[in-house]
C-alpha atoms as one frame of an Amber mdcrd trajectory, in Angstrom:
protein
 -27.175  18.123 -18.383 -26.134  15.428 -21.109 -22.506  16.523 -20.981 -22.404
  15.490 -17.469 -23.678  11.982 -18.082 -21.211  11.778 -20.939 -18.541  12.732
 -18.683 -19.571   9.950 -16.353 -19.624   7.367 -19.199 -16.152   8.370 -20.279
 -14.813   8.166 -16.633 -16.545   4.877 -16.184 -15.044   3.654 -19.304 -11.308
   4.780 -18.495 -11.863   3.273 -15.141 -12.957  -0.240 -16.612  -9.979   0.071
 -18.949  -7.468   0.907 -16.403  -8.634  -2.302 -14.557  -7.901  -4.271 -17.564
  -4.616  -2.552 -18.043  -3.835  -3.239 -14.384  -4.745  -6.928 -14.399  -2.564
  -7.214 -17.517   0.605  -5.615 -15.641   0.003  -7.966 -12.777  -0.048 -10.918
 -15.049   2.968  -9.891 -16.779   4.967  -9.658 -13.525   4.265 -13.430 -13.060
   5.781 -14.199 -16.354   9.447 -14.352 -15.863  12.079 -13.160 -17.905  15.069
 -15.204 -16.768  16.013 -12.922 -14.124  15.060 -13.777 -10.757  12.534 -11.611
  -8.957  10.282 -11.934  -5.914   7.185 -11.059  -7.943   7.751 -14.542  -9.660
   6.458 -16.248  -6.527   3.356 -13.673  -6.239   0.799 -16.285  -7.084   2.137
 -19.003  -4.762  -0.015 -20.185  -1.924   1.177 -22.080   0.999  -0.787 -24.050
   3.661  -0.559 -22.187   6.753  -2.748 -23.469   9.812  -5.032 -25.170   7.547
  -5.771 -22.382   5.179  -4.367 -21.633   1.817  -2.304 -18.352   2.264  -0.376
 -15.995  -0.191   3.539 -16.857   0.353   4.041 -13.129   1.073   1.995 -13.524
   4.221   4.101 -16.184   5.728   7.707 -15.368   4.343  10.202 -12.449   3.146
  11.189 -12.989  -0.372  14.437 -11.394  -1.860  16.826 -11.937  -4.365  20.307
 -12.676  -3.695  21.512 -12.053  -7.229  20.012 -12.235 -10.792  19.668 -15.967
 -10.607  18.769 -16.585  -6.926  15.638 -16.170  -4.924  15.756 -16.322  -1.012
  12.601 -17.167   0.747  12.972 -16.837   4.543  10.020 -18.037   6.456   8.578
 -16.234   9.412   8.237 -19.463  11.020  10.602 -22.059  10.597   8.494 -25.067
  10.535   6.743 -23.569   7.477   9.985 -24.263   5.228   8.526 -27.675   3.921
   5.110 -26.075   3.317   6.480 -23.211   1.622   8.771 -25.512  -0.766   5.767
 -27.594  -1.403   3.639 -24.523  -2.410   6.405 -23.303  -4.778   6.590 -26.770
  -6.170   2.779 -27.050  -6.677   2.596 -23.506  -8.521   4.173 -25.204 -11.539
   6.761 -22.374 -12.048   9.350 -24.867 -12.788  11.421 -23.745  -9.865  12.988
 -26.151  -7.580  13.726 -24.589  -3.837  16.517 -25.879  -1.821  16.379 -25.856
   1.805  19.338 -25.135   3.979  17.427 -25.356   7.264  16.702 -21.618   7.642
  15.493 -20.571   4.333  14.939 -21.808   1.062  17.154 -21.053  -1.957  16.027
 -20.947  -5.476  18.003 -21.001  -8.475  16.323 -19.510 -11.404  17.408 -21.510
 -14.597  18.217 -19.238 -17.706  15.684 -19.557 -20.187  16.275 -21.480 -23.556
  15.248 -19.876 -26.686  12.114 -22.028 -27.199  10.993 -21.351 -23.434  11.488
 -17.477 -24.494   9.351 -17.953 -27.323   6.576 -19.658 -25.375   6.707 -16.916
 -22.685   6.418 -14.235 -25.513   3.200 -16.255 -26.832   1.724 -16.192 -23.398
   2.356 -12.469 -22.875   0.561 -11.833 -26.220  -2.202 -14.130 -25.301  -2.700
 -12.223 -22.186  -2.480  -9.019 -24.172  -5.450 -10.222 -26.399  -7.363 -10.963
 -23.420  -7.021  -7.309 -22.156  -7.820  -5.996 -25.496 -10.798  -8.020 -25.476
 -11.928  -6.354 -22.220 -11.353  -2.943 -23.507 -13.528  -3.731 -26.652 -16.198
  -5.092 -24.386 -15.808  -1.728 -22.326 -16.194   0.147 -25.558 -19.360  -1.750
 -26.663 -20.770  -0.851 -22.997 -19.883   2.866 -23.409 -21.385   3.096 -26.925
 -24.596   1.422 -25.855 -24.922   3.984 -22.910 -24.350   6.848 -25.736 -27.014
   5.190 -27.914 -29.311   5.292 -24.786 -28.678   9.071 -24.291 -29.220   9.698
 -28.094 -32.639   8.118 -27.814 -33.202  10.583 -24.794 -32.460  13.665 -26.902
 -28.729  13.660 -27.138 -28.043  15.593 -30.556 -26.619  13.758 -33.624 -23.443
  16.008 -33.670 -22.758  15.115 -29.814 -23.538  11.372 -30.519 -20.762  11.403
 -33.051 -18.377  13.248 -30.993 -18.973  11.110 -27.921 -18.301   7.854 -30.153
 -15.057   9.396 -31.532 -14.315  10.393 -27.835 -14.774   6.703 -26.917 -12.807
   5.436 -29.748  -9.917   7.832 -28.974  -9.892   6.458 -25.267 -10.079   3.002
 -26.746  -6.984   3.664 -29.023  -5.007   5.016 -26.050  -5.553   1.975 -24.157
  -4.771  -0.386 -26.808  -1.644   1.574 -27.543  -0.631   1.097 -23.770  -1.130
  -2.591 -23.871   0.836  -2.614 -27.024   3.675  -0.768 -25.292   3.593  -3.142
 -22.140   3.823  -6.220 -24.495   6.821  -4.635 -26.448   8.776  -3.888 -23.064
   8.065  -7.675 -21.739   8.876  -9.044 -25.138  12.190  -7.298 -25.194  12.576
  -8.169 -21.608  12.291 -11.817 -22.327  14.129 -12.021 -25.457  17.209 -10.204
 -23.969  19.490 -12.884 -22.915
């Protein structure tokens, strides 16, 4: 019976950690590495009939080449609102309208800007690690509760080791994501 409860603790712990990891992946896609990508606009909101709406719901976003993003509104009158949304998102992008669509030239990153982005990546990663450590504390508290309900000393120790093993695997995944993103940003 206790082993079932332990399994549930592990599953919930992994699930919570996976959410932290998914959140980090999502945040990292928003940090641009100099190459044009539709994901760069993923946080942009556009005023659409009085409501703030994600840009993906009012336009098609594609890349023309490594330096240019094309935004094709579904309704032509939205061109200016979309441009305003992109400017207000403070991404350092300057959309140009040709009357049909927006063309966004993605400027190459300076060395200083690259280093700033790497710092931002590391700060995001640290937030995710804090989340995982908080999840670990919650899991260990649940194990402590089971111990007070009669979980043996050995099983408690094994459970704590399992939680640490899971923690280490997620911290490693975060470090791998950071390393990839850092390489992506620093590659000119």
